[in-house]
C-alpha positions in Angstrom: 95.6 92.7 89.3 92.8 93.2 91.9 89.4 93.6 90.0 86.8 95.2 92.1 83.3 94.6 90.8 80.7 97.3 90.4 79.3 98.6 93.6 79.8 100.8 96.7 82.6 99.7 98.9 82.9 101.3 102.5 86.6 101.0 103.0 90.0 102.5 102.4 92.8 100.6 100.7 96.6 100.5 101.3 99.0 99.2 98.9 102.6 98.4 99.9 103.7 95.8 97.4 105.2 96.2 93.9 103.3 95.7 90.8 99.7 95.9 92.0 97.0 97.1 89.8 93.7 98.0 91.6 91.1 98.1 88.8 87.4 99.1 89.1 84.7 97.9 86.9 82.9 100.0 84.3 83.4 103.8 84.2 84.4 105.9 87.2 80.9 107.4 87.7 78.8 104.4 88.2 81.0 101.3 88.4 83.1 100.9 91.5 82.8 103.5 94.3 85.1 103.6 97.2 83.7 105.7 100.2 84.9 106.0 103.9 84.0 103.1 106.2 82.2 103.9 109.6 85.6 103.3 111.4 88.9 104.3 109.6 91.3 101.5 109.9 94.5 102.3 111.8 97.0 101.9 108.9 100.2 103.8 108.5 98.7 105.8 105.7 95.5 106.8 107.7 97.4 107.6 110.8 100.2 109.5 109.1 98.5 111.3 106.2 94.8 111.4 107.2 92.0 109.1 106.3 92.7 108.2 102.8 90.6 106.2 100.2 93.6 104.7 98.3 97.1 104.9 99.6 100.2 103.7 97.8 102.8 103.8 100.4 106.6 103.0 100.3 107.5 99.5 101.7 109.9 101.2 104.3 109.7 104.7 105.7 111.5 106.3 108.6 108.5 107.3 110.5 110.4 110.0 112.5 111.9 111.7 109.5 109.4 110.6 106.6 112.5 109.6 104.6 111.7 106.8 102.1 114.0 103.9 102.6 112.4 101.4 100.3 110.0 102.7 97.6 107.1 100.7 96.2 107.2 100.3 92.4 104.9 100.1 89.4 101.5 100.2 91.1 98.3 101.3 89.2 94.9 102.5 90.4 92.3 102.6 87.5 88.6 103.0 86.7 87.4 104.0 90.3 85.4 106.7 92.0 86.9 107.7 95.4 84.7 110.1 97.3 84.0 111.6 100.6 87.3 110.8 102.6 88.3 113.3 105.3 91.8 113.2 104.1 93.0 112.3 100.6 91.2 110.4 97.6 94.2 108.7 96.1 97.6 109.3 97.7 101.0 108.1 96.9 104.2 108.3 99.1 107.5 106.9 98.3 106.5 105.4 94.9 108.3 104.8 91.7 106.2 104.2 88.6 102.8 105.0 90.2 99.9 105.3 87.6 96.5 106.8 88.4 94.2 106.5 85.3 90.5 107.2 84.8 89.9 107.9 88.4 87.5 110.3 89.9 88.2 111.8 93.3 85.2 113.7 94.6 84.7 115.8 97.7 87.7 114.6 99.6 88.9 116.7 102.6 92.5 117.2 101.5 93.9 116.3 98.1 91.9 114.6 95.3 94.8 112.7 93.7 98.3 113.3 95.0 101.9 112.0 95.3 104.9 113.0 97.5 108.5 111.8 97.7 107.9 109.9 94.4 109.2 109.7 90.8 108.0 108.5 87.5 104.4 109.1 88.0 101.4 109.4 85.5 98.1 111.0 86.4 95.9 110.7 83.1 92.2 111.0 82.3 91.3 111.7 85.8 88.8 114.0 87.6 89.2 115.9 90.8 86.1 117.8 92.2 85.7 119.5 95.6 88.9 118.9 97.3 89.8 121.3 100.1 93.5 121.3 98.9 94.6 120.6 95.2 92.6 118.5 92.9 96.0 117.2 91.8 99.3 117.6 93.6 102.9 116.7 92.7 105.3 117.7 95.5 108.6 117.2 97.3 110.4 115.3 94.6 113.5 116.9 93.2 113.5 114.3 90.4 109.7 113.9 89.9 109.8 112.8 86.3 106.0 113.0 86.3 103.3 113.6 83.7 100.0 115.0 84.6 97.8 115.1 81.3 94.2 115.0 80.1 92.7 115.6 83.6 89.9 117.9 84.9 89.9 119.7 88.1 86.6 121.6 89.2 85.8 123.3 92.6 89.0 122.4 94.5 91.0 125.0 96.5 93.7 124.6 93.8 93.5 122.8 90.4 96.8 121.4 89.8 99.6 122.3 92.4 103.3 121.5 91.7 105.7 122.3 94.7 109.2 121.4 95.5 109.3 119.2 92.4 111.2 119.2 89.1 110.9 117.6 85.7 107.0 117.8 85.4 105.0 117.9 82.3 101.5 119.2 82.7 99.2 119.1 79.7 95.6 120.4 79.8 92.9 120.3 77.2 
C-alpha cells in the first residue's frame, strides 16, 4: 500500500505491478489531489494513451497490436481527486481485479475513470465530472466481469459508456 498524505501533487502515476494499493488521505474533495505536472513524463501510458493521472497498465503489452501479453492483477486506487489531465483521470489497460473506489475524476480531457482490455473490475462510490469523453468507460473486453455501482457522473460527454464488453453490472442510485 502506498499512502499519499493530504496535499496537491503535480505528477502522474503509472502502476505495472500486482497487488498495489494507491490510497489517498481523507475524502476525495480535500485530501489527496493529483494534478498534471508541468512536463508530462514519457511513460508508456502517457505516450500510448494520452497524458493520464493514474494509469494501471499490463506488465507486458505488444506495442504494435495492443494485445495484452501479461496482465497486471489486483491493483486498487482509492480516496483521491484526479483533475485537469489532458488525457484520462484514472485509466486501466490489461488489468485483472482492478478496483477504483471513492475517487473523483474532475475536468479530464478524455475519460474520467476507464478500463480497456480488462476483466474483474469494480468502480464504486466514484465521481466523474467534466470529462470530454465518458465519465465512466468499460470497453474492449468480451469477458469484462465488471461492476459499476454507486457512482455519480455529471457534465461529461457521456455518463457511463459500455462498448464491446460483456458481463457488466451497472447500478445507479
